[in-house]
N, C-alpha and C positions, 0 to 999 in steps of 0.2 A: 866344230863346237862339241864340247863334252856333253854326252847324253847319259844321265843317271836314270836307271829304271829300278823300281821295286817290283820284284817278281816272287812267285811262290818258291819257297826253299824246298826244292826237290830232294829226293834221297841222294842223288848224285852230288848235288851241292852240299848237302849235309856231310857226306863222306869226305868231301874236299875240305870243309871247315875242320873236321876232326884230324886232318893231316897237318894243319898249320902248326908251326912251332915258333914260339916267341923267345926272345933272348933275355937273359938276366932275370930281374924281378918280374918281368912281364910273362915269364913262363907259367906263372900262376893261372894265366888265362888259357893255357893249352887244354883242349878237350882230350879225353881218353881216345884210344883207337875206336873206330866205328863198331867193331865186334863187341867191345866192352860196353859201349853206349847202349847197344841193342840188348845185350845180356842183362843189363841193369834196368832196362825199361825207362831210361831217361827220356824226358819230353822230346828231345831232338829226334829220337828214333820212332816216335809214335806218329804215324802219318797224319791223323786227324789233328793232333795237337800242333805238329810242325806246320801244317798248311794253314791253320787258323791263327797262330801266334807269331811264327817266324817268317822272315822274308829275306830273299837274296837281294843284295845290292849290287847292281851291275853298272859298270861304266864302259860304254862303247862295247857292250856284250861280254865283258870280262867280269867274273865274280871278284869283287874287291872287298866284300864284307857281307855281314848279315845283321839283321836287326830282329828284335823281339818286342812285341807290344802286348801287354796283358792288362786286364782291368779287374778291379773289384768294385764294390758299390760307391767308393769315394774317390778313387784315383786311378790313373793309367800309369803303368810303369813301362819305361822304354829301356831297352838294353841294346848295345851295339858291340860288334866285334869287327875290326878291320883286318884284312889279310896282312900278315907281318910286314911284307915288303911295301905296304901302303901306309904304315903307321908313321907318324911324325912328319908327314909331308903336306899337311894342311887340308886333308880330305875329311877329317872327322867332323868338322863343323858343317860342311855341305851335306854330308850324309845324315847328320843329326837333324838338320833342317827338313830333309825329306821325311824322316821318321816322325818328326813333330807334326808335319802336315798330314801324314797318314793317320796318326793318333787323333788329331782333331777331326778328321773326317769320320773315323769310326766311333769316337766318343766325344762329341762336340762340347758337352757341358762339364766334363771332368777335368780335374787338375792333373797336369802331366808332371811326373816325377821320375827320378832315377836314383840309383845308388852306385857309388864308386868307391873303390878302396882308397884310403887316405894317401898311400904312397904314390898314386898315379897322378902326379902333378900336371903332366901333359894333358890328360883328359879333363881334369878339373878346370884348368885354364881355358880349354876349348868350350866346356859347358858354360862357364861364366860369360865368355865372350858372346855366346848366342842368346843369353838371357836366363840362365838358371841361377838360382841363389841357394846357398846352403841353409838348410832348415834344422838339421841335427846331425850329431856324430854319435856313433855307437859301435859296440863290438858284436859280431855275429859269428855263429858257427858256420863253417863251410866244409867242403870235402877235405880241405887241407888243414882243418882245425880253426881256431878262433882267429879273426882278423878284424881290423878297424875299418869302418866304412863311414861315408858321408851320404846323407840323403839330401838331394837337391830338388827344387821345384822350378818349373818353367814359369817365369814371371813376365818378362818383357816380350810380348808377342810382336813387337815392332822392330826388334833388333835384327839386323841382317849382317852376314859376314862380308 
């Protein structure tokens, strides 16, 4: 039986995530090399921030992804990144369900949302399948310049994959 575990995203795990490289349009999700992440003081490199907001997603003790849960006064935002070799194989929904459960434990009364680039049809399909609905579309500045995004909220808390 497959055993999924959410664990602290250690520095070693964070370094591994920075080494992942995606193909084609998905390369937009590549992190910079670890040294650059540290040099720029990005959240992934800050121990306190990494341990409070990020988590390693392990399947049978292998790092297959990472998640991030942040909150402001009105909502919780979830982010996910799967190891490139695990993308498109049906694991995104299962991993998102674990992150939703964790977000609900940490912030039980807040709305859960996420944002996704509009080109990422595979992720959008996954999110809709587990109960997210589109709330708005917008353009946002990123490290790579402006990009189109969709903001989605978790509505159906009874859907299961």
